[in-house]
C-alpha positions in Angstrom: 158.0 321.5 142.9 159.7 318.3 142.7 160.6 316.6 139.5 161.4 312.8 139.4 164.4 312.2 138.2 165.0 308.6 136.4 168.0 307.1 137.5 169.7 304.0 136.6 170.5 301.9 139.8 173.6 300.0 138.2 174.7 303.4 137.8 174.3 304.6 141.5 176.1 301.3 142.2 179.1 301.9 140.1 179.4 305.2 141.6 179.6 303.8 145.0 182.3 301.1 143.7 184.1 304.0 142.4 184.4 305.8 145.6 184.9 302.8 147.9 188.0 301.9 145.6 188.9 305.5 144.8 189.4 304.4 141.2 187.6 304.2 138.0 190.0 301.8 136.6 189.6 299.3 139.9 185.5 299.5 139.7 185.9 299.0 135.8 188.1 295.9 136.5 185.7 294.8 138.9 182.7 294.8 136.6 184.4 293.7 133.7 183.7 297.0 131.5 185.9 299.5 129.5 187.3 302.6 132.3 185.5 304.9 129.5 182.3 303.0 130.1 182.6 303.8 133.9 183.1 307.8 133.0 180.4 307.3 130.7 178.2 305.8 133.2 179.2 308.5 136.1 178.9 311.4 133.8 175.3 310.0 133.0 174.5 310.0 136.8 175.5 313.4 137.2 173.7 314.6 134.4 170.5 312.9 135.4 171.2 314.4 139.1 171.9 317.9 137.6 174.9 318.3 139.6 179.1 317.1 139.8 179.4 314.4 142.1 183.1 313.9 141.3 186.1 315.7 141.1 188.6 314.1 139.0 192.2 314.7 137.6 194.9 312.2 136.3 196.1 311.9 139.7 193.3 312.4 142.1 189.5 311.3 142.5 187.5 313.4 145.1 183.7 313.9 146.0 182.1 317.3 145.9 180.0 318.4 148.8 176.9 317.4 146.9 178.6 314.1 145.9 179.3 313.4 149.7 175.9 313.7 150.6 174.7 311.6 147.7 177.1 309.1 148.4 176.2 308.5 151.8 172.6 307.8 151.0 173.6 305.8 147.8 176.0 303.4 149.7 173.2 302.8 152.1 170.4 302.3 149.3 173.0 299.7 147.7 173.9 298.1 150.9 170.2 297.6 151.6 169.3 296.2 148.5 172.3 293.8 148.6 170.6 292.4 152.1 167.3 292.3 150.4 168.7 290.2 147.8 170.4 287.8 150.0 167.1 287.8 152.2 165.0 286.6 149.3 167.8 284.2 148.2 167.7 282.5 151.6 164.0 282.1 151.7 164.1 280.4 148.4 166.4 278.0 149.7 164.9 277.7 153.0 161.4 275.5 153.2 158.3 277.3 154.2 154.6 276.7 154.4 152.2 274.0 155.8 153.4 270.5 155.9 150.4 267.7 156.0 151.4 264.0 157.3 149.3 261.1 157.7 150.9 258.0 159.4 150.2 255.2 160.9 150.1 255.2 164.8 152.8 252.8 165.0 155.4 255.3 163.3 154.1 258.2 165.8 157.2 258.3 168.1 159.7 258.4 165.0 157.9 260.7 162.8 157.8 263.1 165.9 161.3 262.9 166.3 162.4 263.5 162.9 159.5 266.4 163.0 161.2 268.0 165.8 164.5 268.1 164.4 163.1 269.4 161.0 160.9 272.3 162.4 163.7 273.6 164.5 166.1 273.6 161.5 163.2 275.3 159.5 160.8 277.4 161.7 158.9 278.6 158.5 157.5 275.1 158.3 154.2 274.5 160.2 153.1 270.7 160.6 149.7 269.3 160.6 150.5 265.6 161.9 147.5 263.0 161.7 148.5 259.5 163.2 146.0 256.8 162.5 145.8 253.1 163.0 145.2 252.3 159.1 145.3 254.4 155.9 142.1 256.6 155.6 141.7 256.8 151.6 138.4 258.6 151.9 140.3 261.5 153.9 143.0 261.8 151.0 140.1 261.7 148.3 138.2 264.5 150.3 141.6 266.5 150.3 142.0 266.4 146.8 138.5 267.5 146.1 139.0 270.2 148.5 141.8 271.5 146.4 140.0 271.4 143.0 137.2 273.6 144.7 139.9 276.2 145.9 141.5 275.9 142.3 144.7 274.7 143.7 146.8 272.8 141.6 146.1 269.1 142.3 149.7 268.4 142.6 149.8 270.3 145.8 147.1 267.8 147.1 147.6 264.1 147.7 146.7 262.4 144.2 144.6 259.9 146.3 142.5 259.1 143.0 145.6 257.9 141.5 146.2 255.6 144.7 145.5 251.8 144.4 143.1 250.4 147.2 145.6 249.7 150.3 146.0 246.0 151.0 143.7 245.0 154.2 141.2 247.9 153.7 137.6 246.3 154.0 135.4 246.9 151.2 131.7 248.8 151.6 128.4 247.5 150.5 129.2 249.6 147.4 132.3 247.5 146.5 134.8 250.7 147.3 137.1 250.7 150.1 135.1 251.7 153.5 137.6 254.4 154.6 136.0 254.9 158.1 135.2 251.3 159.1 137.3 250.7 162.3 139.5 253.5 162.0 141.1 255.0 165.0 143.4 258.2 164.9 144.9 261.0 166.6 145.5 264.5 165.0 148.0 266.8 166.1 149.0 270.7 164.9 152.8 271.6 165.2 
């Protein structure tokens, strides 16, 4: 029956640095701690594992047979964790998700050129582009209501309810802007 051993991963990473630098002093200097702290933490790791990992003398530091086996796994694990951390940081710095754009037909070519470059640089972004000959306020209002229904924060949707009526939109019979009158649009997903 295998009893689960509770390890402090910082101790494992410290062991890896001690072995890589071949020195408790160098590892302590890198970490900004006392040599006695490094020694205590390696002893704590050895105690948790129930075996001696390092043979220490005043002049020499070497791995035991168990230490060599453990170090091979520990070094890979520490490197994998570092790569995983780097990848998460990259994802946080890189835009991803869906981008919805509503633009006038007259800006279609310039917007498409910018989007082409942007999408090549950020492949994690998908674009829903709608080109219309006039601003369709009704669609924006519907999008915001949809965001509320889905319990998304309304800051994620276009805050259309806070927009003033765009100039040039004809008023409908109700006195509100008629979003559908004479509107022509093209829609594309990228």
